[in-house]
C-alpha positions, 0 to 999 in steps of 0.5 A: 529541491536544490542542494549543492553537488558536493553537499549531495555527495556528503550525504550519500557518503561518497566522493565527488569528481567534478564541477559545482552544480545543483541537484533538483531531483532524483532518479534511478532511470536514465530515460526520466533524467531531467536537468539537474537531476541525481542519477542512481545508477543501480544494477539490476538483474537485468540491467546495469544503471552504470551502462547509462551513467554517460547517457544521464549526463548527456541528458542533463544529470547534475551527477550520478551515483555509482559503486566502486566497481565503475570504470566509466569517466569519473566527471560529475559522478559520486562514489560510493560503497553501495547505491542502495546504501547511498539512496537512503543515507541522502533521503534520510538527511534531505527529510531532516530538512523538513520539519512538519507531521509524517504519517507512516501506514503498515499492516497486512491488509489496507495500507493502500486503502488507508493511505488514500483515505489519510491523504484525502482527509488531510488534504482538508487542512494541509498540502500532502505528499502521499505515496503514489503507486508501489513507492513503498519499499527500500528504493520507493520510500526514499524516492518519496521523500525527495518529492518533498518541497516547501510547500508541503505540510504533511507526509502520508506514507506506506510502508511494505515489508515481507522481512524482519528490519525492513520497517526499522530501515524505513522509519529510520529514513523517514523519521515518522512521528505518527505510525499506524498499523491497519491490522496483522494478517497472514500476508507474507506468512511464508517469511514469518512462520506465524501471525505473531511473528508477523506482528513483531514485524509490523512493530518494528515501524515503532523503532524510530518514534519518540516519547511524543510521537504516536502509534495508532492501532486497530483495537478491534485486532485481537493481537493489536489490542494486546500491545503496550508501551511506554516509549511513545503514545499508544492509541487504539480505534475501533473498540466500544472503549475507544474514543474513535469508533463506528456503529450502525454500519450500512452497505448500499450501491453509493458506498458505506455509511456509519455513525462516527463516535469521536471525542464524545460527538456523534457524526453521520458518515457517507462513504464513497467506498463499498464494505465494512472493512474500510471503516476499520481504514477510516477510524485509523485516519480519524484518529490521526487527523483529530491529532492533526488538529482537524475539526469533525467537519473537515473530516467528514468532507475529505472522507466525501472526497475519497478515491482509492487506488485502481484494482481496490474494488473497483467497479468496472460496468461491461454491458449488463454485468458489473466486475469487481476489480479487487486484483491488486493483492490478496491474503486470506483476511483480504479475500474473506472481507471483499467477499463478505462485501461482495455479496451484500452487493444487489445483483441478480447472481453473484460469481468469484474468479479467485486466484493464487495467494502468493508468498506462503511457502510451506503454508500454501495449502493450509492457507488456501484451504482456510479460504475455501472453508471460509467461501462456504459461509458465503452465498456464491453462485459460482467460483471460477478456481484460477491457478495452482495453489488455488485447487486447495481452496476449491477442494474445500468449497462446497458450491458450484465451482471449476479450477483451471489456468489462467489461460483457460479461464475466459472460456469458462466466464458466462454471464447474463444481465445482471450478474456480478463478478469478483476478481481477486488475487495476489498481485502476481496473478494479474487477474485484471487481464480476464477483465479486459479479455472478457470486454474485448469479447462483449465488444466483438 
C-alpha cells in the first residue's frame, strides 16, 4: 500500500493539514503504529483515540484521521465528519484499485469454518487474503481490505451482522463478486424476531451484486432454497438436483469422508474435520472454486490442508480425557450439530458442558428450552449446564445433569480415562477457560 496522503484524505472525505507523505498502512491502535501508517483515532467507551494522536505521529504515523471535535495540533492530521465513515470510504476506494475475485461469506452458523475452508482450497491456485480473527464487522472488514497488496489474487471475507443494513454497508465497501450464505438459523433472533427476518437481513449481502456476479446458497436450508432473483446468478448446493452435492458421509477419528458429486464426476474426499455439518460448508466452497476455475484435483488437495480457527470443534487432550473445545460461539443449530457429531465419537462416556446462548432477548427461554428438548435425542452420560438462561434447557432435558454458575463448574468436573467432554456456549461465556482450569488441576 502506497498512497499519497492528500489522495488518502480525499478518500476519507476530509481536509488534510501537513506535509506531503505516503500512507503505507492503516491502524486504529496507536500502540501498533509503524512508519507510514494512517492512524484512525476512534473514540471508544473507555479510550479516546484522539488523546494518542501526538504519540502516533511521534512513532512514525504518516497522518492521523480525527473528528471535527479534535482540539490538538492539526499538523499531519486529516479532519473528517466521522472517523468510522472515513475508514469505510477510504477502504472502498482502496479496494477499487484491485481487479480480482472477492468472496463474501455470511450465515447464521459456519461463517468462519467456511472462510477457513475456502481460503485453504483457493490457495491451491491463488495467493489469497482471508479475514483474520474477528475482523468481520464495520471496522474489521475495512482494515482487512487495507491488507490487500499486488501479490494477492483472491480475497475471502467473512461478514458478520446483527442488525439490518450492516451487510449492505459491508457489501458497498467490499464490492464482492461472489456472495455465500451458509444457512439461516436463530442467531441474533433478539434483533429480528423470526428466521424469516434473519434471512431478509442475510440476503442484504446481495444488494451490491451485479448481473454477472454470483450468490451461492446451501440448497438444504429450507428458507434459502426458496430464494430467487433475476438481478444476479444464483447457485445452490447440497440437494439431489444440484450439480455439487455429497453422499455416503462417514465419520471417523481422522475426520469426515464423503463422495463428492461435482460436474457429473464423483470423487472421494477425506476432510480433516470431524462433523457432518462441515460437509455443507465444503459444498459451498467447491461451487465457488469451480467458478474460479480450480480443478477437482486442486479442490481435493486443498481440503486435505484445511485448518480451522481456534475453538471450532478443537480436540484438546488432557491426560486420559479428551475435551472438544467448540466454545467460540453458539446457537440452537450449532449446539445440535456439535452434539450430533460429538456423540458419534468413540469415547467411553460422553459428557457436555453447555452455557448460555446470548442475544436471544425475549426469546431466551424458548431458545434454551428448544436446546434442552433436542438434547434428549442424543445419548449423553451427563450434562453440566452453566449460566443463567441455560436453566431452561436443563428443565427440558431428561438425562443426568446439574446446573451451576461458571465459578462453581470446576468442582463438578470429574472425569475418567477415555471420557470425552464437549464444551459449547456463546462467546461471552468464555467457557474455554474451564478447560484450562481443568488442565491446571490435572497438572497440579
